[in-house]
C-alpha positions in Angstrom: -18.1 0.0 -7.0 -15.0 -0.3 -9.2 -14.0 -3.7 -10.5 -10.4 -4.3 -11.7 -9.3 -7.4 -13.7 -5.7 -8.0 -14.4 -5.7 -10.0 -17.7 -2.0 -10.2 -17.9 1.0 -8.9 -15.9 1.0 -10.7 -12.6 3.0 -13.8 -13.6 5.4 -12.4 -16.2 7.3 -9.2 -17.1 5.6 -7.4 -20.0 2.3 -7.9 -21.7 0.4 -5.7 -19.3 -3.4 -5.5 -19.6 -5.6 -4.2 -16.8 -9.4 -3.7 -17.2 -11.2 -1.2 -14.9 -15.0 -1.2 -14.8 -17.5 1.0 -13.0 -21.2 1.4 -13.6 -21.1 -0.8 -16.7 -18.4 1.4 -18.4 -14.8 0.2 -18.9 -11.3 1.3 -19.7 -8.3 -0.9 -20.3 -4.8 0.1 -19.2 -2.3 -1.1 -21.8 -2.7 -3.9 -24.3 0.9 -5.1 -24.2 2.8 -7.9 -25.9 4.6 -10.2 -23.5 8.4 -10.0 -23.8 8.8 -13.7 -24.6 6.4 -13.9 -27.5 8.2 -14.8 -30.8 5.1 -14.4 -33.2 2.7 -11.5 -32.1 0.1 -12.7 -34.6 -0.1 -16.1 -32.8 -0.6 -14.4 -29.4 -4.3 -14.6 -28.4 -6.0 -11.3 -27.5 -7.3 -11.0 -24.0 -11.0 -12.0 -23.5 -12.1 -8.4 -23.1 -15.4 -7.2 -24.7 -14.5 -4.7 -27.3 -11.2 -6.3 -28.3 -12.7 -8.6 -31.0 -15.4 -6.2 -32.1 -16.6 -2.8 -31.0 -18.4 -2.6 -27.7 -20.0 0.7 -26.5 -19.1 -0.1 -22.8 -15.4 0.1 -23.7 -14.7 3.8 -23.4 -11.0 3.6 -24.4 -7.6 1.9 -24.1 -4.9 3.8 -22.3 -1.4 3.3 -23.7 0.8 4.3 -20.7 4.0 4.6 -22.8 5.5 3.5 -26.1 7.1 0.2 -25.1 5.8 -2.9 -26.9 5.0 -4.7 -23.6 2.4 -1.9 -23.1 1.0 -1.4 -26.7 2.2 -4.4 -28.7 -1.2 -5.9 -29.4 -3.0 -2.6 -30.0 -2.8 -3.0 -33.8 -5.2 -6.0 -33.4 -8.0 -4.1 -31.8 -11.0 -2.8 -33.8 -10.3 0.3 -35.9 -13.0 2.2 -34.0 -11.2 1.7 -30.6 -10.5 5.0 -28.8 -6.9 5.2 -27.5 -5.8 7.5 -24.7 -2.0 8.3 -25.0 0.3 11.2 -24.6 1.0 13.2 -27.7 4.7 12.6 -27.6 4.2 8.8 -27.2 1.8 8.8 -30.2 4.4 10.7 -32.2 7.1 8.1 -31.4 4.8 5.2 -32.4 3.9 7.0 -35.7 7.6 7.7 -36.5 8.5 4.1 -35.8 5.7 2.9 -38.1 7.7 4.2 -41.1 10.7 2.0 -40.3 9.5 -1.0 -38.4 6.5 -3.3 -37.8 6.8 -2.2 -34.2 5.4 1.2 -35.0 1.7 2.0 -34.8 -0.8 4.5 -36.3 -3.9 5.0 -34.2 -7.1 6.4 -35.7 -9.1 7.5 -32.7 -7.0 9.3 -30.1 -7.5 11.4 -27.0 -4.2 12.9 -25.9 -3.4 12.5 -22.2 -2.1 15.6 -20.4 0.2 15.7 -17.4 -1.6 16.3 -14.1 -5.0 16.3 -15.7 -7.9 14.3 -14.4 -9.6 12.6 -17.3 -13.3 11.8 -17.0 -14.9 9.5 -19.7 -18.6 8.9 -20.1 -19.5 10.1 -16.6 -21.1 13.6 -17.0 -24.1 14.6 -19.0 -22.7 18.1 -19.5 -19.5 16.9 -21.1 -19.2 16.8 -24.8 -18.9 13.8 -27.1 -16.3 13.3 -29.7 -17.2 12.1 -33.2 -17.2 8.5 -31.9 -19.6 9.1 -29.0 -16.9 9.0 -26.3 -17.5 11.7 -23.7 -14.7 13.3 -21.8 -13.1 16.4 -20.4 -9.9 17.2 -18.7 -9.9 18.9 -15.3 -6.6 20.6 -14.5 -5.8 19.9 -10.9 -3.6 23.0 -10.5 -6.2 25.5 -11.9 -9.4 23.5 -11.0 -10.7 24.6 -14.4 -12.4 22.2 -16.8 -10.9 22.0 -20.3 -12.7 20.2 -23.1 -10.2 17.7 -24.7 -11.6 18.3 -28.2 -11.5 22.1 -28.0 -8.1 22.2 -26.2 -9.3 25.2 -24.2 -11.7 26.4 -21.4 -15.3 25.4 -21.7 
């Protein structure tokens, strides 16, 4: 069974945060800042295990795209948090970090790829990154597994 909890995003525009759980493992889709928030530091984090301190059941946080209403509270998550984001989106956030407080530098990143199925923590034969997060990317067009950390066929 898969459980989905929408922590924010049903009653406002912006500030998206959706938690997906299956078999005791979780991912979070976006950790956004609501558009009407004046002081981001005063905005409480969602009550998600792993947001206040590391939690091994949180496999990662997906940042769908580099708009603050999708990533704006990410800087407040534990340093050990694994983020899943496109390489271009990460580059935009890093470049912005040099000029504005809206930028972001992420420490633990898995780059998302277009048309790839991403599997986290589900297969024993998959490899673990340095932080214990398992994953591989299965290309749907080639039906060939590619290990995210090797960037090539397994």
